[in-house]
LUMDREN-107947 format. One record per residue (C-alpha): residue in one letter; x, y, z. Coordinates in nm, 3 decimals. Each point is the difference from the previous one (the first is absolute). Last residue first. Layout:
residues N
+---------+---------+---------+---------+
! residuo !       X !       Y !       Z !
+---------+---------+---------+---------+
!       a !       X !       Y !       Z !
...
+---------+---------+---------+---------+
This chain:
residues 424
+---------+---------+---------+---------+
! residuo !       X !       Y !       Z !
+---------+---------+---------+---------+
!       x !  -2.259 !   1.442 !   0.374 !
!       x !  -0.075 !  -0.198 !   0.316 !
!       x !  -0.055 !   0.250 !   0.280 !
!       x !  -0.344 !  -0.093 !   0.122 !
!       x !  -0.134 !   0.112 !   0.334 !
!       x !  -0.268 !  -0.201 !   0.178 !
!       x !   0.215 !  -0.103 !   0.292 !
!       x !   0.278 !   0.252 !   0.059 !
!       x !   0.327 !  -0.107 !  -0.160 !
!       x !   0.230 !  -0.185 !   0.239 !
!       x !   0.188 !  -0.224 !  -0.234 !
!       x !   0.271 !   0.055 !  -0.259 !
!       x !   0.092 !  -0.100 !  -0.355 !
!       x !   0.289 !   0.215 !  -0.113 !
!       x !  -0.002 !   0.246 !  -0.289 !
!       x !   0.237 !   0.065 !  -0.289 !
!       x !   0.024 !   0.312 !  -0.213 !
!       x !   0.199 !  -0.050 !  -0.321 !
!       x !   0.088 !   0.321 !  -0.184 !
!       x !  -0.020 !  -0.029 !  -0.380 !
!       x !  -0.115 !   0.362 !  -0.050 !
!       x !  -0.365 !  -0.104 !  -0.049 !
!       x !   0.008 !  -0.191 !   0.328 !
!       x !   0.020 !  -0.378 !   0.041 !
!       x !  -0.184 !  -0.100 !   0.317 !
!       x !   0.120 !  -0.311 !   0.180 !
!       x !  -0.220 !  -0.205 !   0.233 !
!       x !   0.176 !  -0.218 !   0.249 !
!       x !   0.035 !  -0.366 !   0.099 !
!       x !   0.292 !  -0.132 !   0.208 !
!       x !   0.168 !  -0.331 !   0.073 !
!       x !   0.187 !  -0.091 !  -0.320 !
!       x !  -0.114 !   0.307 !  -0.190 !
!       x !  -0.338 !   0.085 !  -0.149 !
!       x !  -0.094 !   0.322 !  -0.179 !
!       x !  -0.365 !   0.079 !  -0.071 !
!       x !  -0.040 !   0.271 !  -0.263 !
!       x !  -0.133 !   0.357 !  -0.017 !
!       x !   0.008 !   0.212 !  -0.317 !
!       x !   0.221 !   0.160 !  -0.267 !
!       x !   0.083 !  -0.258 !  -0.267 !
!       x !   0.288 !  -0.236 !   0.086 !
!       x !   0.350 !   0.087 !  -0.127 !
!       x !   0.108 !   0.110 !   0.348 !
!       x !  -0.042 !  -0.354 !   0.129 !
!       x !   0.207 !  -0.140 !  -0.286 !
!       x !   0.275 !   0.255 !   0.064 !
!       x !   0.021 !  -0.095 !   0.368 !
!       x !   0.041 !  -0.364 !  -0.102 !
!       x !  -0.279 !  -0.248 !   0.043 !
!       x !   0.028 !  -0.341 !   0.169 !
!       x !  -0.340 !  -0.107 !  -0.142 !
!       x !  -0.229 !   0.193 !  -0.230 !
!       x !  -0.358 !   0.104 !  -0.068 !
!       x !  -0.215 !  -0.243 !   0.202 !
!       x !  -0.360 !   0.105 !  -0.057 !
!       x !  -0.223 !   0.036 !   0.308 !
!       x !  -0.210 !   0.312 !  -0.034 !
!       x !   0.253 !   0.224 !   0.177 !
!       x !   0.265 !  -0.101 !  -0.254 !
!       x !   0.267 !  -0.228 !   0.137 !
!       x !   0.380 !   0.022 !   0.041 !
!       x !   0.192 !  -0.301 !   0.131 !
!       x !   0.331 !  -0.084 !   0.173 !
!       x !   0.128 !   0.335 !   0.127 !
!       x !   0.288 !  -0.014 !   0.246 !
!       x !  -0.076 !   0.337 !   0.157 !
!       x !   0.208 !   0.306 !   0.088 !
!       x !  -0.176 !   0.300 !   0.152 !
!       x !   0.124 !   0.353 !  -0.059 !
!       x !  -0.159 !   0.257 !   0.231 !
!       x !  -0.308 !   0.216 !   0.037 !
!       x !  -0.287 !  -0.255 !   0.047 !
!       x !  -0.359 !  -0.056 !  -0.128 !
!       x !  -0.262 !  -0.236 !   0.142 !
!       x !  -0.177 !  -0.206 !  -0.268 !
!       x !  -0.199 !  -0.322 !   0.050 !
!       x !  -0.139 !   0.097 !   0.336 !
!       x !  -0.161 !  -0.313 !   0.138 !
!       x !  -0.291 !   0.007 !   0.245 !
!       x !  -0.275 !   0.168 !  -0.201 !
!       x !   0.103 !  -0.193 !  -0.307 !
!       x !  -0.024 !  -0.325 !   0.195 !
!       x !  -0.356 !   0.080 !   0.108 !
!       x !  -0.092 !   0.080 !  -0.362 !
!       x !   0.155 !  -0.327 !  -0.115 !
!       x !  -0.210 !  -0.204 !   0.243 !
!       x !  -0.322 !   0.168 !  -0.113 !
!       x !   0.086 !  -0.065 !  -0.366 !
!       x !   0.064 !  -0.367 !   0.078 !
!       x !  -0.343 !  -0.024 !   0.164 !
!       x !  -0.163 !   0.167 !  -0.301 !
!       x !   0.177 !  -0.244 !  -0.233 !
!       x !  -0.158 !  -0.297 !   0.177 !
!       x !  -0.341 !   0.123 !  -0.113 !
!       x !  -0.245 !  -0.288 !   0.023 !
!       x !  -0.208 !  -0.230 !  -0.218 !
!       x !   0.097 !  -0.252 !   0.109 !
!       x !   0.122 !  -0.099 !   0.345 !
!       x !   0.305 !  -0.126 !   0.188 !
!       x !   0.235 !   0.298 !  -0.024 !
!       x !   0.374 !   0.033 !  -0.056 !
!       x !   0.184 !   0.333 !   0.013 !
!       x !   0.371 !   0.032 !  -0.078 !
!       x !   0.221 !   0.310 !   0.030 !
!       x !   0.372 !   0.019 !  -0.088 !
!       x !   0.184 !   0.319 !   0.098 !
!       x !   0.269 !   0.204 !  -0.173 !
!       x !  -0.199 !   0.307 !   0.108 !
!       x !  -0.004 !   0.183 !  -0.335 !
!       x !   0.030 !  -0.334 !  -0.180 !
!       x !  -0.317 !  -0.152 !   0.151 !
!       x !   0.013 !  -0.371 !  -0.091 !
!       x !  -0.338 !  -0.164 !  -0.032 !
!       x !  -0.201 !  -0.312 !   0.081 !
!       x !  -0.378 !  -0.014 !  -0.032 !
!       x !  -0.236 !  -0.279 !   0.089 !
!       x !  -0.353 !  -0.137 !  -0.030 !
!       x !  -0.125 !  -0.342 !   0.107 !
!       x !  -0.339 !  -0.175 !  -0.025 !
!       x !   0.045 !  -0.148 !  -0.348 !
!       x !   0.333 !   0.128 !  -0.120 !
!       x !   0.096 !   0.363 !  -0.019 !
!       x !   0.331 !   0.177 !  -0.050 !
!       x !   0.169 !   0.336 !  -0.012 !
!       x !   0.347 !   0.085 !  -0.118 !
!       x !   0.298 !   0.219 !   0.081 !
!       x !   0.157 !   0.338 !  -0.065 !
!       x !  -0.096 !   0.307 !   0.197 !
!       x !  -0.068 !   0.366 !  -0.075 !
!       x !  -0.177 !   0.177 !   0.290 !
!       x !  -0.301 !   0.225 !  -0.066 !
!       x !  -0.254 !  -0.247 !   0.139 !
!       x !   0.162 !  -0.330 !  -0.079 !
!       x !   0.135 !   0.044 !  -0.352 !
!       x !   0.105 !  -0.320 !  -0.176 !
!       x !   0.275 !  -0.078 !  -0.251 !
!       x !  -0.018 !  -0.371 !  -0.077 !
!       x !   0.186 !  -0.329 !   0.043 !
!       x !   0.014 !  -0.324 !  -0.194 !
!       x !   0.224 !   0.152 !  -0.265 !
!       x !  -0.092 !   0.370 !  -0.017 !
!       x !  -0.359 !   0.121 !   0.011 !
!       x !  -0.088 !   0.371 !   0.005 !
!       x !  -0.263 !  -0.066 !  -0.268 !
!       x !   0.132 !   0.281 !  -0.221 !
!       x !   0.280 !  -0.214 !  -0.138 !
!       x !   0.370 !  -0.069 !   0.058 !
!       x !   0.016 !  -0.008 !   0.380 !
!       x !   0.338 !  -0.089 !   0.148 !
!       x !  -0.022 !  -0.197 !   0.328 !
!       x !   0.110 !  -0.338 !  -0.138 !
!       x !   0.276 !   0.146 !  -0.217 !
!       x !   0.143 !   0.197 !   0.292 !
!       x !  -0.022 !  -0.311 !   0.218 !
!       x !   0.185 !  -0.201 !  -0.264 !
!       x !   0.276 !   0.261 !  -0.022 !
!       x !   0.031 !   0.010 !   0.380 !
!       x !   0.052 !  -0.375 !   0.005 !
!       x !  -0.264 !  -0.232 !   0.145 !
!       x !  -0.170 !  -0.112 !   0.321 !
!       x !   0.213 !   0.159 !   0.273 !
!       x !   0.039 !   0.343 !  -0.164 !
!       x !  -0.146 !   0.222 !   0.273 !
!       x !  -0.323 !   0.055 !  -0.191 !
!       x !  -0.081 !  -0.370 !  -0.032 !
!       x !   0.111 !  -0.081 !   0.355 !
!       x !  -0.236 !   0.262 !   0.140 !
!       x !  -0.277 !  -0.151 !  -0.209 !
!       x !   0.077 !  -0.349 !   0.137 !
!       x !  -0.004 !   0.140 !   0.355 !
!       x !  -0.341 !   0.158 !  -0.059 !
!       x !  -0.132 !  -0.324 !  -0.151 !
!       x !   0.106 !  -0.205 !   0.300 !
!       x !  -0.128 !   0.267 !   0.242 !
!       x !  -0.351 !  -0.019 !  -0.146 !
!       x !  -0.015 !  -0.377 !   0.043 !
!       x !  -0.012 !  -0.190 !  -0.325 !
!       x !  -0.187 !  -0.214 !  -0.253 !
!       x !   0.108 !   0.001 !  -0.366 !
!       x !  -0.255 !  -0.113 !  -0.260 !
!       x !  -0.045 !   0.299 !  -0.232 !
!       x !   0.156 !   0.003 !  -0.346 !
!       x !   0.247 !  -0.287 !   0.042 !
!       x !  -0.282 !  -0.230 !   0.119 !
!       x !  -0.346 !   0.163 !  -0.049 !
!       x !  -0.159 !  -0.330 !  -0.106 !
!       x !   0.166 !  -0.191 !   0.283 !
!       x !  -0.128 !   0.269 !   0.237 !
!       x !  -0.362 !   0.002 !  -0.111 !
!       x !  -0.025 !  -0.377 !  -0.036 !
!       x !   0.159 !  -0.071 !   0.337 !
!       x !  -0.223 !   0.257 !   0.175 !
!       x !  -0.239 !  -0.223 !   0.196 !
!       x !  -0.325 !   0.160 !   0.123 !
!       x !  -0.013 !  -0.001 !   0.383 !
!       x !   0.184 !   0.332 !   0.004 !
!       x !  -0.286 !   0.182 !  -0.171 !
!       x !  -0.102 !   0.214 !   0.300 !
!       x !  -0.285 !   0.217 !  -0.125 !
!       x !  -0.028 !   0.373 !  -0.060 !
!       x !  -0.344 !   0.156 !  -0.034 !
!       x !   0.004 !   0.373 !   0.077 !
!       x !   0.355 !   0.057 !  -0.124 !
!       x !  -0.065 !  -0.188 !  -0.321 !
!       x !   0.113 !  -0.358 !  -0.037 !
!       x !   0.288 !  -0.226 !   0.092 !
!       x !   0.191 !  -0.075 !   0.319 !
!       x !   0.320 !  -0.198 !   0.036 !
!       x !   0.116 !  -0.163 !   0.321 !
!       x !   0.365 !   0.072 !   0.075 !
!       x !   0.226 !  -0.298 !  -0.068 !
!       x !   0.177 !  -0.108 !   0.318 !
!       x !   0.357 !  -0.107 !  -0.063 !
!       x !   0.146 !  -0.240 !  -0.254 !
!       x !  -0.183 !  -0.054 !  -0.327 !
!       x !   0.131 !  -0.292 !  -0.203 !
!       x !   0.214 !   0.070 !  -0.309 !
!       x !  -0.123 !  -0.036 !  -0.357 !
!       x !  -0.349 !   0.096 !   0.124 !
!       x !   0.095 !   0.277 !   0.065 !
!       x !   0.325 !   0.188 !  -0.063 !
!       x !   0.132 !   0.078 !   0.347 !
!       x !   0.169 !   0.292 !   0.176 !
!       x !   0.267 !  -0.103 !   0.251 !
!       x !   0.177 !  -0.018 !  -0.241 !
!       x !  -0.017 !   0.199 !  -0.323 !
!       x !   0.277 !  -0.146 !  -0.215 !
!       x !  -0.223 !  -0.012 !  -0.312 !
!       x !   0.197 !  -0.288 !  -0.152 !
!       x !  -0.111 !  -0.271 !   0.244 !
!       x !  -0.369 !   0.101 !  -0.025 !
!       x !   0.027 !  -0.013 !  -0.381 !
!       x !   0.093 !  -0.367 !  -0.005 !
!       x !   0.349 !  -0.056 !  -0.143 !
!       x !   0.134 !  -0.087 !  -0.347 !
!       x !   0.140 !   0.351 !  -0.013 !
!       x !  -0.086 !   0.090 !  -0.361 !
!       x !  -0.340 !  -0.173 !  -0.009 !
!       x !  -0.108 !   0.099 !   0.352 !
!       x !   0.070 !   0.367 !  -0.066 !
!       x !  -0.171 !  -0.023 !  -0.340 !
!       x !  -0.314 !  -0.148 !   0.159 !
!       x !  -0.008 !   0.276 !   0.261 !
!       x !   0.029 !   0.268 !  -0.269 !
!       x !  -0.279 !  -0.174 !  -0.195 !
!       x !  -0.242 !   0.015 !   0.296 !
!       x !   0.127 !   0.355 !   0.053 !
!       x !  -0.117 !   0.121 !  -0.339 !
!       x !  -0.325 !  -0.195 !   0.022 !
!       x !  -0.096 !   0.214 !   0.299 !
!       x !  -0.061 !   0.302 !  -0.224 !
!       x !   0.026 !   0.375 !   0.049 !
!       x !  -0.032 !   0.153 !  -0.347 !
!       x !   0.263 !   0.244 !  -0.123 !
!       x !  -0.003 !   0.054 !  -0.375 !
!       x !   0.171 !  -0.079 !  -0.331 !
!       x !   0.298 !  -0.199 !   0.126 !
!       x !  -0.134 !  -0.332 !  -0.126 !
!       x !  -0.307 !   0.051 !  -0.218 !
!       x !  -0.326 !   0.041 !   0.184 !
!       x !  -0.276 !  -0.195 !   0.178 !
!       x !   0.134 !  -0.349 !  -0.062 !
!       x !  -0.245 !  -0.290 !  -0.021 !
!       x !  -0.088 !  -0.169 !   0.331 !
!       x !   0.244 !  -0.189 !   0.225 !
!       x !  -0.202 !  -0.291 !   0.144 !
!       x !   0.229 !  -0.275 !  -0.135 !
!       x !   0.286 !   0.170 !   0.185 !
!       x !  -0.163 !  -0.080 !   0.335 !
!       x !  -0.022 !  -0.373 !  -0.060 !
!       x !   0.368 !  -0.030 !  -0.092 !
!       x !   0.087 !   0.189 !   0.320 !
!       x !  -0.175 !  -0.260 !   0.211 !
!       x !  -0.286 !   0.118 !   0.216 !
!       x !  -0.066 !  -0.133 !   0.347 !
!       x !  -0.375 !  -0.051 !   0.038 !
!       x !  -0.128 !   0.050 !   0.355 !
!       x !  -0.239 !   0.281 !  -0.100 !
!       x !  -0.178 !  -0.237 !  -0.242 !
!       x !  -0.317 !   0.150 !  -0.146 !
!       x !   0.078 !   0.363 !   0.083 !
!       x !   0.358 !  -0.024 !  -0.124 !
!       x !  -0.110 !  -0.172 !  -0.321 !
!       x !  -0.258 !   0.269 !  -0.070 !
!       x !   0.259 !   0.276 !   0.035 !
!       x !   0.250 !  -0.172 !  -0.230 !
!       x !  -0.252 !  -0.085 !  -0.270 !
!       x !  -0.165 !   0.345 !   0.020 !
!       x !   0.318 !   0.187 !  -0.099 !
!       x !   0.172 !   0.255 !   0.220 !
!       x !   0.291 !  -0.216 !   0.119 !
!       x !   0.121 !  -0.098 !  -0.350 !
!       x !   0.069 !   0.367 !  -0.081 !
!       x !   0.049 !   0.077 !  -0.370 !
!       x !   0.351 !   0.081 !  -0.121 !
!       x !   0.098 !   0.343 !  -0.135 !
!       x !   0.355 !  -0.049 !   0.130 !
!       x !   0.021 !   0.351 !   0.151 !
!       x !  -0.045 !  -0.108 !   0.361 !
!       x !   0.341 !   0.121 !   0.126 !
!       x !   0.135 !  -0.344 !   0.093 !
!       x !  -0.153 !  -0.179 !  -0.298 !
!       x !   0.133 !   0.263 !  -0.240 !
!       x !   0.343 !  -0.037 !   0.159 !
!       x !  -0.014 !  -0.377 !  -0.059 !
!       x !  -0.041 !   0.074 !  -0.368 !
!       x !  -0.297 !  -0.088 !  -0.221 !
!       x !   0.131 !  -0.169 !  -0.315 !
!       x !  -0.166 !  -0.333 !   0.094 !
!       x !  -0.346 !   0.160 !  -0.047 !
!       x !  -0.233 !  -0.174 !   0.247 !
!       x !  -0.360 !  -0.073 !  -0.108 !
!       x !   0.061 !  -0.377 !   0.014 !
!       x !   0.340 !  -0.092 !   0.142 !
!       x !   0.313 !  -0.114 !  -0.185 !
!       x !   0.258 !  -0.128 !   0.251 !
!       x !   0.165 !   0.251 !   0.235 !
!       x !   0.363 !   0.107 !   0.041 !
!       x !   0.114 !   0.157 !  -0.327 !
!       x !  -0.366 !   0.067 !  -0.088 !
!       x !   0.010 !   0.260 !   0.277 !
!       x !   0.209 !   0.229 !  -0.216 !
!       x !   0.307 !   0.126 !   0.186 !
!       x !  -0.003 !   0.363 !   0.116 !
!       x !  -0.006 !  -0.116 !   0.363 !
!       x !   0.340 !  -0.149 !  -0.065 !
!       x !   0.085 !  -0.350 !   0.115 !
!       x !   0.218 !  -0.201 !   0.238 !
!       x !   0.255 !   0.283 !   0.019 !
!       x !  -0.007 !   0.010 !   0.380 !
!       x !  -0.146 !   0.352 !   0.005 !
!       x !  -0.266 !  -0.118 !  -0.247 !
!       x !  -0.097 !  -0.277 !   0.238 !
!       x !  -0.014 !   0.253 !   0.283 !
!       x !  -0.238 !   0.213 !  -0.207 !
!       x !  -0.232 !  -0.301 !  -0.038 !
!       x !  -0.009 !  -0.055 !   0.376 !
!       x !  -0.076 !   0.370 !   0.050 !
!       x !  -0.293 !  -0.026 !  -0.242 !
!       x !  -0.143 !  -0.290 !   0.202 !
!       x !   0.029 !   0.193 !   0.327 !
!       x !  -0.164 !   0.307 !  -0.155 !
!       x !  -0.276 !  -0.216 !  -0.148 !
!       x !  -0.079 !  -0.148 !   0.343 !
!       x !  -0.129 !   0.344 !   0.100 !
!       x !  -0.282 !  -0.122 !  -0.223 !
!       x !  -0.173 !  -0.185 !   0.281 !
!       x !   0.156 !   0.050 !   0.345 !
!       x !  -0.187 !  -0.287 !   0.170 !
!       x !   0.028 !   0.047 !   0.373 !
!       x !   0.210 !  -0.145 !   0.283 !
!       x !  -0.052 !   0.062 !   0.371 !
!       x !   0.305 !   0.058 !   0.221 !
!       x !  -0.068 !   0.375 !   0.029 !
!       x !  -0.329 !  -0.050 !   0.182 !
!       x !  -0.359 !   0.039 !  -0.118 !
!       x !  -0.251 !  -0.051 !   0.279 !
!       x !  -0.175 !  -0.333 !   0.059 !
!       x !  -0.334 !   0.021 !   0.189 !
!       x !  -0.211 !  -0.005 !  -0.316 !
!       x !   0.222 !  -0.025 !  -0.307 !
!       x !   0.334 !   0.136 !  -0.119 !
!       x !  -0.065 !   0.319 !   0.191 !
!       x !   0.073 !   0.370 !   0.002 !
!       x !   0.331 !   0.180 !   0.032 !
!       x !   0.370 !  -0.080 !  -0.035 !
!       x !   0.324 !   0.199 !  -0.011 !
!       x !   0.352 !  -0.130 !  -0.065 !
!       x !   0.336 !   0.176 !   0.038 !
!       x !   0.330 !  -0.072 !  -0.173 !
!       x !   0.323 !   0.199 !   0.040 !
!       x !   0.257 !   0.034 !  -0.280 !
!       x !  -0.052 !   0.375 !  -0.027 !
!       x !  -0.373 !  -0.058 !  -0.054 !
!       x !  -0.183 !  -0.328 !  -0.059 !
!       x !  -0.375 !   0.030 !   0.049 !
!       x !  -0.240 !  -0.293 !   0.039 !
!       x !  -0.378 !  -0.023 !  -0.010 !
!       x !  -0.255 !  -0.270 !   0.088 !
!       x !  -0.359 !   0.112 !  -0.040 !
!       x !  -0.333 !  -0.170 !   0.075 !
!       x !  -0.369 !   0.043 !  -0.087 !
!       x !   0.034 !   0.328 !  -0.189 !
!       x !  -0.273 !   0.261 !   0.047 !
!       x !   0.192 !   0.283 !  -0.167 !
!       x !  -0.015 !   0.235 !   0.298 !
!       x !   0.041 !  -0.282 !   0.251 !
!       x !   0.309 !  -0.144 !  -0.166 !
!       x !   0.143 !   0.350 !  -0.048 !
!       x !  -0.049 !   0.079 !   0.371 !
!       x !   0.171 !  -0.319 !   0.118 !
!       x !   0.289 !   0.054 !  -0.243 !
!       x !   0.040 !   0.362 !   0.110 !
!       x !  -0.005 !  -0.094 !   0.369 !
!       x !   0.275 !  -0.255 !  -0.060 !
!       x !   0.205 !   0.256 !  -0.192 !
!       x !  -0.044 !   0.261 !   0.274 !
!       x !   0.102 !  -0.249 !   0.269 !
!       x !   0.308 !  -0.113 !  -0.188 !
!       x !   0.099 !   0.362 !  -0.060 !
!       x !  -0.029 !   0.081 !   0.371 !
!       x !   0.192 !  -0.309 !   0.108 !
!       x !   0.298 !   0.084 !  -0.228 !
!       x !   0.006 !  -0.174 !  -0.334 !
!       x !   0.303 !   0.091 !  -0.212 !
!       x !   0.246 !   0.015 !   0.287 !
!       x !   0.320 !   0.203 !  -0.013 !
!       x !  -0.153 !   0.232 !  -0.257 !
!       x !   0.278 !   0.180 !  -0.184 !
!       x !   0.140 !   0.315 !   0.155 !
!       x !  -0.105 !   0.342 !  -0.139 !
!       x !   0.253 !   0.180 !  -0.216 !
!       x !   0.026 !   0.377 !   0.030 !
!       x !  -0.104 !   0.171 !  -0.327 !
!       x !   0.106 !   0.022 !  -0.373 !
!       x !   0.208 !  -0.314 !  -0.060 !
!       x !   0.258 !  -0.036 !  -0.279 !
!       x !   0.077 !  -0.356 !  -0.110 !
!       x !   0.345 !  -0.162 !  -0.016 !
!       x !  -0.021 !  -0.345 !  -0.161 !
!       x !   0.169 !  -0.324 !   0.094 !
!       x !  -0.047 !  -0.248 !  -0.284 !
!       x !  -0.108 !  -0.358 !   0.064 !
+---------+---------+---------+---------+
C-alpha cells in the first residue's frame, strides 16, 4: 500500500473506541421494536456490523409464546443471488472461467436458452430469458406436492420462451441464477453448497437445517396465518441458487462485511461485481439501493413467508441486515430506521488542520462503487470534485476533493447529539 500525505482542515476527532456503546444499542433496539409495530411485522431479526463490531436486535414473535431471538434462522430469498454471484466471481479470479464466456461452453443445449448468452448477462439479468419460476406449471406443482425436491433437469424444462435478445434489456429473472448454479457445479465438479463458502449459512434442502427456523406467516396484515406446518422442500429446491439460502441475520451481516473488506474475492472482481452498467441499478448479483436518502448497495429477497434485505452503507462503512418472518411486509423500512439511527450517532466527516498520513487501501464512491485500490496521491487528485469514502488498514474516512485539487479528509467520530445528521 502507498503512504499518502493528506491535508486536513480542522482538529481531528478521535476514532470511536467502541462502535456500540450502551446508549446506541438501546436506541437501535427501540428503533427496531418501533419499526416492527409501525409496519405490522410479525417478527424481526436484525444485525449491524460497524467498525468490526457486531450487534443484533430482535422484536416480535416466531409464533405464540415464542419471541424472535438472534439464533433463529430465516429464509433470505433472493439475497442468495449475491452469494451465488460471489462464488462465480471467485471462479473467474482463479482462472477457471471468464464471466464473458458463452454459457453454451458449459451447459448442454436447453430449450428456449440461447447458448451465446454470456455468464455476465445471467449475473446482471440481461439474458432475455423467460422465468421458469413464474409459470403455472411450477406454481401448481409446488401447491400439489410441497415436499417435492426438484432436480435441476426438471426445472430447466419449465423455462419459457425468451423475452428479449441477449443484452437488449434488463429483466429480473430467476432462470439466470438457476443456470449460474448449474455452471458452477459443472466447472467445479462439486455441489453448489460446497462452492458457496457460506457456513454457517445453509443452502436448503441440499444441506439440513440447523437451528430453530422462525415460523413463517402469510397473508394481508389483517388476516395473517402461520404457514409453518406446510412443507417448504419444493419451494426451496425450486429456488436453489436463486433463493434457497437460510441464515441468521448476523451470519449474513458478517458475510457482507467480508465481501466489502476483500475476503471473498479480489478487489478487481469486487469492482466488477458492484459496477452498474444499465439504468436498473443492478450490478452482478447486487444492486444500488436508496434507503431513505442514503445510498447503499445490497439486495432484497422474498420466499414464501420470509422477507429480507442486506446492504452495505458506504458512507458509514456499515453492514445492515434485516430478516422478517412474514409476507407481505416492509423489511426495507426497518433497515432504513436502523440506518437513520446510525447516521445520528456517527459523524462521517470531522475536519482537521494538520497533515495526516494514511495507508490507503480502497477508495469508494458514496453510493458504493469501488474506484481504486492502493491509490497514489496523484490518482486521488485526478478524481472528479466530490466526496469519497477512503479506507485504510484500520480506519475509514470521507475525503472531499476540492476544485483546486486540495484533499480534505475527515475522521469517523462518536458523540453527535441524537437526532442530528452529519453524513454528507
